[in-house]
Every structure is written in C-alpha cells, then in structure tokens.
N, C-alpha and C positions, 0 to 999 in steps of 0.2 A: 528439579523441574517444578515442584509445587511452589517454591519460593519465587521462581521467575514468572509464574502465572501466564504462560503463553496462551494466547487466544487469537483467533482470526479477527482482525479489525475490519478489513474491507478487501474486496476484489476490485482491482483497477482494470478496466477493459479499454484497450486501444481502439479508438474510433477514428474514422477518416476525417471528421470535421466537427465543429461545434454544433452544427445543425443535426447531424446524425446522433451526437451525444444527447442532445435535448429530445429528439424523437424517441430514443430508447428510454430515457428517463420518463417521458410522458407515458410510454407503454407500461413501464413498471408501476407508475403511479395509478394508472387505470386498472391494471391487473391486480396489484397487491396493496394499493393505497400507500406506497412508499413515497414520502414527500420529496418533491424535486427541489434541489437547491443549486442554483447556477453560480459557479465561481469563475475566476479568471482563466484557469487552465483546464477545468473539468466541471462536470455536472454530477452531483450526488443524487442517487435514488435511494432514499432512506439513508441509513448509515453504512449499509453493507456493500453498495456498489458505487464505485467512482468511475464515471464514464469520461475518458480523456478526450479533449477536443481535438487532439492530434496524437498520432502514435508516439508513445514514450518508451520507457525501458521495457524490455521483454518483447518477444515476438507477438504475443497475444495481449500482454499487459503486465500487471504486477499484483502481488499478494502482499498485504500488509499484516504483519503479526505483531500484536501488542504484547508488551512485557512490563512487569513491575519494576525491573532494574535493568535498563538497557546495557550499561557498561558491564555488569556481571554476566548478562546473557551473551554478549560478544566474547567475553573471556571463556565461558564454558563451551560455547559453540566452536570457538577456535580449537579448544582442547579436543573436540570431537572430530576435527579435521575440516571444518568449514572455513572459508575465507570471506573477508569483507572488503568492499571497495571504500576505503576510508576517505577517499576524495569526495564521496557522496554524503558523508556525515553532515547532519544539520546540528549545529551547536548554537545554543541560546543561553545566555547568562552563564557561560562556562560549562554547561552540561549538554551531553548528547541527547538529542530528541529523536533522531532517526538515522538509519544507515542501511545501505543496500548490501546484500550478499554479492559476491562475485558469481557470474554465470547465470544460467536459467534453470528452472525446474519445471518440467512439463510445458515448456514454451512461455513460462512466466518468470519475470524478475521477482525477487522477493526482498522485502525490507522489514526491519524491526522498527517499531515506534514505541516510544515511552508512553505508558499509561498516564 
C-alpha cells in the first residue's frame, strides 16, 4: 500500500447544469478561496472538488483516487476482490492514466488516476 501511494485526488459532484456547477464553485471560492477553473465538462473549485456540468457516473458523483502505479494498483485491488470497468480506461502513449471501478460506493463511482 505504501508503494501504491493511494490518496484522494478529488471529489466529483454531479450537478444538474453548468450554471449550477459554476454557482457552487463561486460559493466555494467565496467560502474557502478555492480557485474556480471552468472546463468543458466540469468546473473545478480548487483541486479537491470537480463540479460536473451534467450528471456523470455515480448517483451522486465520483471519487478520484490517485496512485503512484495505476497498473500495479489494478492488479493488487483485483486480488482483493474488486473489479474494474476496463472499457472506461484512459490510455495515453500506451500507459493507463485512469480507470473506473465497477459499481458504486456510498452512491459514488470511484476511479483510479495515475499521479
């Protein structure tokens, strides 16, 4: 587990619209000084909250867990009985960058991301 270096990267919150995502980002900016960054499909409030412009995976949203070695993490987590939706894997330059687990956890989808 130490080698894999798991840590929470961000929480993705499903919002009903881009306007609602921007309003919540504005609130977090005013409340905590979390910088608002508008993207194509989401609005970040700092680095910890990704406010989706429309509902995405997970009933409530998603949780991104960063790891030092995503392929090794998938191997070890599968050995622990967890399953992955390999159709969701993001591959760049022949290396996996992100992949979702199958199912939900507390109403959230969960995915691994490469640090």
